[in-house]
MIVO-775595 format. One line per field, with one value per residue (C-alpha): x, y, z; residue number from 1. Coordinates in steps of 0.001 Angstrom, whole numbers, padded with zeros to 6 digits, always signed. Example, Ala and Ser with C-alpha at 12.3 -4.5 7.8 and 13.67 -1.06 7.14 Angstrom:
REM MIVO-775595
xx <- c(+012300_+013670)
yy <- c(-004500_-001060)
zz <- c(+007800_+007140)
num <- c(1_2)
//
This chain:
REM MIVO-775595
xx <- c(-011116_-008852_-011023_-011023_-007245_-006921_-009217_-007184_-003978_-005573_-006652_-003147_-001585_-003912_-003203_+000533_+000233_-001832_+000767_+003579_+001612_+000902_+004585_+005530_+002933_+004199_+007794_+006913_+004851_+007839_+010104_+007571_+007448_+011239_+011436_+008736_+008670_+006206_+006961_+005097_+003141_+000069_-003187_-005400_-009003_-012160_-010540_-008608_-004944_-004301_-000829_-000163_+002590_+002322_+004829_+005039_+003299_+000312_-003158_-003667_-003951_-004974_-004226_-006406_-005174_-007178_-007992_-005140_-002882_-001143_+000175_+003400_+001242_+001666_+005463_+006139_+004511_+006890_+005539_+008635_+008086_+004381_+005250_+006998_+003578_+001151_+000770_+000819_-000968_-000989_-002973_-003231_-006954_-008253_-007006_-004516_-000797_-000009_-003459_-005727_-009476_-011697_-013149_-016741_-016293_-016515_-014980_-018102_-017449_-019077_-016885_-013717_-014815_-015504_-011954_-010474_-012800_-011518_-007947_-008786_-010172_-007269_-004658_-006687_-006841_-009200_-011280_-008423_-008309_-008920_-007103_-008642_-007364_-009631_-011535_-010073_-012147_-015362_-014317_-013509_-016939_-018569_-016667_-017693_-021356_-021339_-019001_-019187_-017951_-014615_-013818_-012654_-012618_-012064_-009396_-010164_-007855_-009480_-012185_-014777_-018017_-020674_-021930_-019759_-021408_-018106_-015023_-011757_-009775_-006896_-009361_-011768_-009956_-011045_-014761_-014875_-018100_-017464_-015470_-014142_-012920_-011495_-009465_-008216_-007229_-005501_-003279_-002507_-003050_-003341_+000337_+001923_-000718_-000268_+003473_+002975_+000441_+001671_+003608_+000628_-001736_+000488_+000721_-003081_-003566_-000973_-001720_-001278_+001495_+004308_+004594_+007900_+010345_+010631_+006877_+007002_+009227_+008929_+005211_+004654_+003008_+004947_+002842_-000015_+001741_+000288_-002862_-004445_-004178_-005778_-008696_-009120_-009130_-011880_-013957_-013353_-014500_-017643_-018399_-018082_-020507_-023045_-022497_-021949_-025630_-026548_-023521_-024170_-027736_-026485_-024165_-026643_-026154_-022398_-021603_-017857_-015979_-014981_-012266_-011735_-008716_-009101_-007018_-008728_-007074_-007896_-008462_-009726_-012449_-013959_-013725_-016960_-018837_-017069_-015905_-018226_-021307_-020254_-020709_-024292_-024837_-023570_-022745_-019876_-017890_-015237_-013712_-010281_-009444_-005880_-004072_-003053_-004173_-005351_-002157_-001607_+000029_+002772_+003032_+002488_+003536_+004525_+001346_-000781_+000910_+000396_-003304_-003410_-001555_-004014_-006885_-005110_-004484_-008208_-009205_-009688_-006690_-007484_-004879_-005107_-004917_-002230_-004373_-006136_-009909_-010199_-008160_-006122_-003005_-000039_+002865_+005987_+005850_+008639_+006591_+005044_+001797)
yy <- c(+006793_+007458_+010379_+011849_+011497_+013325_+016097_+016460_+016714_+019322_+021436_+021274_+022179_+025151_+026348_+026073_+028025_+030681_+030979_+031371_+034031_+035971_+035978_+037082_+039884_+041159_+041148_+043102_+045591_+046272_+046780_+049139_+051263_+051331_+052486_+055153_+056349_+058987_+062463_+064745_+064852_+063235_+064597_+062443_+063536_+061647_+058221_+058668_+059527_+061689_+061867_+065185_+067469_+071218_+073777_+077232_+080518_+082338_+081320_+077592_+074895_+071390_+068348_+065184_+062082_+059393_+055689_+053497_+056531_+058624_+062144_+061418_+061121_+064921_+064798_+065469_+068891_+071829_+072198_+073916_+076800_+076889_+077050_+080387_+081990_+079530_+077268_+073738_+070929_+067346_+064683_+060914_+060119_+057976_+054402_+055409_+055993_+056443_+057655_+055305_+054866_+054529_+051038_+052291_+054162_+052428_+055006_+056934_+060084_+062113_+060625_+061247_+064797_+065293_+064125_+066722_+069372_+068510_+068844_+072274_+073334_+071877_+073665_+076907_+077097_+079809_+078632_+076903_+075989_+072220_+070170_+066732_+064055_+061209_+059885_+062838_+065018_+063355_+063905_+067570_+068015_+066372_+068663_+071758_+070718_+069535_+072233_+075194_+077636_+075774_+075935_+078805_+077009_+073600_+072579_+069025_+066878_+063944_+063802_+061099_+063086_+060634_+057166_+054586_+051553_+049741_+049541_+050213_+047025_+047696_+048136_+045248_+043113_+045637_+044948_+042432_+042907_+040474_+041980_+038536_+037675_+041165_+040802_+037317_+038277_+041432_+039356_+036530_+036969_+040714_+041610_+038773_+039108_+042876_+042498_+040210_+042473_+045881_+046855_+046127_+048000_+051088_+051064_+051055_+053787_+056085_+055273_+056481_+058305_+056437_+055789_+057163_+054485_+055943_+056086_+053214_+055284_+058943_+058570_+056389_+053553_+050855_+051601_+049894_+046602_+046571_+044780_+047875_+049872_+047062_+046899_+050673_+050603_+047975_+050066_+053219_+051725_+050242_+053521_+055427_+052996_+053706_+057444_+058824_+058881_+061056_+063320_+063844_+064924_+067851_+069737_+072540_+073522_+074165_+077610_+077835_+078057_+074672_+074217_+070799_+069563_+066402_+064432_+063392_+059977_+059180_+055400_+055396_+058052_+059257_+063056_+063161_+061523_+062990_+066296_+067574_+066838_+069197_+072681_+071660_+070582_+073865_+077239_+077501_+074799_+075500_+072581_+072447_+069443_+068685_+065871_+063268_+060493_+060111_+060942_+064542_+065671_+063118_+063100_+066834_+068504_+071891_+072320_+071097_+073544_+076451_+075583_+075453_+078747_+080465_+079235_+080271_+083735_+084388_+082747_+085397_+085044_+083692_+083351_+080904_+082027_+080978_+078783_+075504_+075648_+072428_+070332_+067583_+065566_+066345_+063929_+064028_+061596_+059462_+058673_+055229_+055212)
zz <- c(-040580_-043540_-044733_-041226_-041140_-044501_-043322_-040151_-042168_-044434_-041476_-039995_-043351_-043815_-040293_-040925_-044186_-042435_-039670_-042211_-044125_-040922_-039958_-043478_-043368_-040008_-041255_-044429_-042395_-040129_-043143_-044723_-041572_-041380_-045005_-044583_-040971_-039722_-041066_-038678_-035448_-033929_-032582_-030362_-030929_-029955_-029942_-033196_-033636_-036681_-038194_-039906_-041191_-040564_-041860_-043398_-042599_-044060_-045187_-044599_-047259_-046101_-048298_-048145_-049992_-051764_-051427_-050122_-050011_-047375_-047046_-048993_-052123_-052312_-051869_-055572_-055405_-054721_-051183_-049779_-052191_-051320_-047607_-048155_-048675_-047051_-044053_-045483_-043623_-044900_-043050_-043157_-043258_-040366_-040874_-043583_-043310_-039631_-038570_-036641_-036961_-033895_-033570_-033614_-036906_-040284_-042592_-043592_-045592_-042808_-040059_-042055_-042852_-039140_-038350_-040708_-039263_-035781_-037055_-038500_-035126_-033167_-035296_-035236_-039030_-040265_-043220_-045076_-048741_-048883_-051520_-052010_-054381_-055586_-052542_-050651_-052977_-051809_-048198_-048891_-050489_-047475_-045129_-047104_-046887_-043257_-041887_-044310_-041652_-041507_-045237_-047428_-050797_-052395_-054912_-056007_-058124_-059955_-057273_-056709_-057024_-058243_-057260_-059027_-060577_-061164_-058948_-060839_-061437_-058982_-056109_-056651_-054103_-051455_-051839_-048983_-047025_-044191_-041319_-040392_-043889_-044340_-041150_-042059_-045612_-044371_-042079_-044506_-048249_-048909_-048565_-050601_-053321_-053310_-053720_-056713_-058434_-057229_-060341_-062588_-060252_-060203_-063991_-064185_-061579_-063150_-066778_-069425_-067554_-065852_-062140_-060805_-059758_-056253_-055565_-053067_-050764_-051744_-052430_-049358_-051291_-049425_-046322_-048140_-047349_-043838_-042626_-041095_-044282_-046280_-043838_-043949_-047757_-047710_-045304_-047364_-050636_-049074_-047295_-050569_-052177_-049410_-049053_-052551_-053659_-050686_-051167_-054878_-054138_-051990_-054348_-054997_-051335_-051720_-050311_-051134_-054453_-055894_-058509_-060102_-062077_-064165_-066644_-069876_-069813_-066169_-065946_-062352_-062507_-065792_-066020_-068011_-065135_-062106_-063584_-066283_-064172_-061383_-062941_-063765_-060143_-058678_-060197_-057688_-059512_-062143_-064073_-065719_-067925_-069027_-070778_-068210_-065904_-062322_-060408_-061533_-058244_-058958_-062752_-063356_-060093_-061499_-063559_-060665_-058303_-060696_-060885_-057092_-056675_-059019_-056819_-053615_-055055_-055472_-052170_-049448_-047093_-043627_-040914_-038008_-034389_-031963_-029715_-030553_-030539_-028533_-026126_-027802_-027127_-029371_-029870_-031961_-034865_-033479_-030379_-030120_-032068)
num <- c(1_2_3_4_5_6_7_8_9_10_11_12_13_14_15_16_17_18_19_20_21_22_23_24_25_26_27_28_29_30_31_32_33_34_35_36_37_38_39_40_41_42_43_44_45_46_47_48_49_50_51_52_53_54_55_56_57_58_59_60_61_62_63_64_65_66_67_68_69_70_71_72_73_74_75_76_77_78_79_80_81_82_83_84_85_86_87_88_89_90_91_92_93_94_95_96_97_98_99_100_101_102_103_104_105_106_107_108_109_110_111_112_113_114_115_116_117_118_119_120_121_122_123_124_125_126_127_128_129_130_131_132_133_134_135_136_137_138_139_140_141_142_143_144_145_146_147_148_149_150_151_152_153_154_155_156_157_158_159_160_161_162_163_164_165_166_167_168_169_170_171_172_173_174_175_176_177_178_179_180_181_182_183_184_185_186_187_188_189_190_191_192_193_194_195_196_197_198_199_200_201_202_203_204_205_206_207_208_209_210_211_212_213_214_215_216_217_218_219_220_221_222_223_224_225_226_227_228_229_230_231_232_233_234_235_236_237_238_239_240_241_242_243_244_245_246_247_248_249_250_251_252_253_254_255_256_257_258_259_260_261_262_263_264_265_266_267_268_269_270_271_272_273_274_275_276_277_278_279_280_281_282_283_284_285_286_287_288_289_290_291_292_293_294_295_296_297_298_299_300_301_302_303_304_305_306_307_308_309_310_311_312_313_314_315_316_317_318_319_320_321_322_323_324_325_326_327_328_329_330_331_332_333_334_335_336_337)
//
């Protein structure tokens, strides 16, 4: 009887702790969204709502962010100057930032590439230059292989290009294979633990360069303190594990120019594995290696933009039409998501 009583008390205590953690997580998520509200518009396409920013005029450049990121990761680049000569489109990947992921999709590289392809069609972009950072690079490569007629060229910054045998330290907590456990952790432990370890994780991701003090807001990182973004990050990292071997085997079929920018001191993805291997896989790939870490669009924005402008200058200009190529629903970003 006494043991049963103790077990009953333990169950009640654990339930109470779980309830408190869930309330704390919801409160932090609301504060994160208040600090970093949506910046652009929404497109409803095939059960997913994509949040994107679209400004400027001229040949289109589409930016795809990396793991656990969102479109503000590119906010340190001089995009206003770029928009004087190009149409600039930044998108939150499905499940990241303010974009949603359809329940039947599990974050495969192909499904995310399809989502960006649908955005390209919906905005009537003609063979844009795709800029992909980190995991966004793998998605850009997938899009170029699956939808070559929609892509003019690729500009990849510290891209994931090869199967990874080891998950970088800041992302190991995302390798949760059980949907049930992933959902429970996202709603209870992920946010408070992330808040306690966030500074150390950012130092690792940015190292050896320094993370800017305003990255949580200006770079949008605070949106990671939401259950849905944690779950999407888990799905993304597991999908990359499954899909990268098949993607890497297809690079010889690339039909568009691919430029890659890597930092020698990148702690997340080794440039010798993910960068130097690519020119041997396809003669369409050109690699540039510079001093720096993984977050070059943030730590070296001017140099990164000059590299990007050089690529854009030799990419044949394509201008989008005035009508979308498919029927979608468009909403202002301050609508209810």
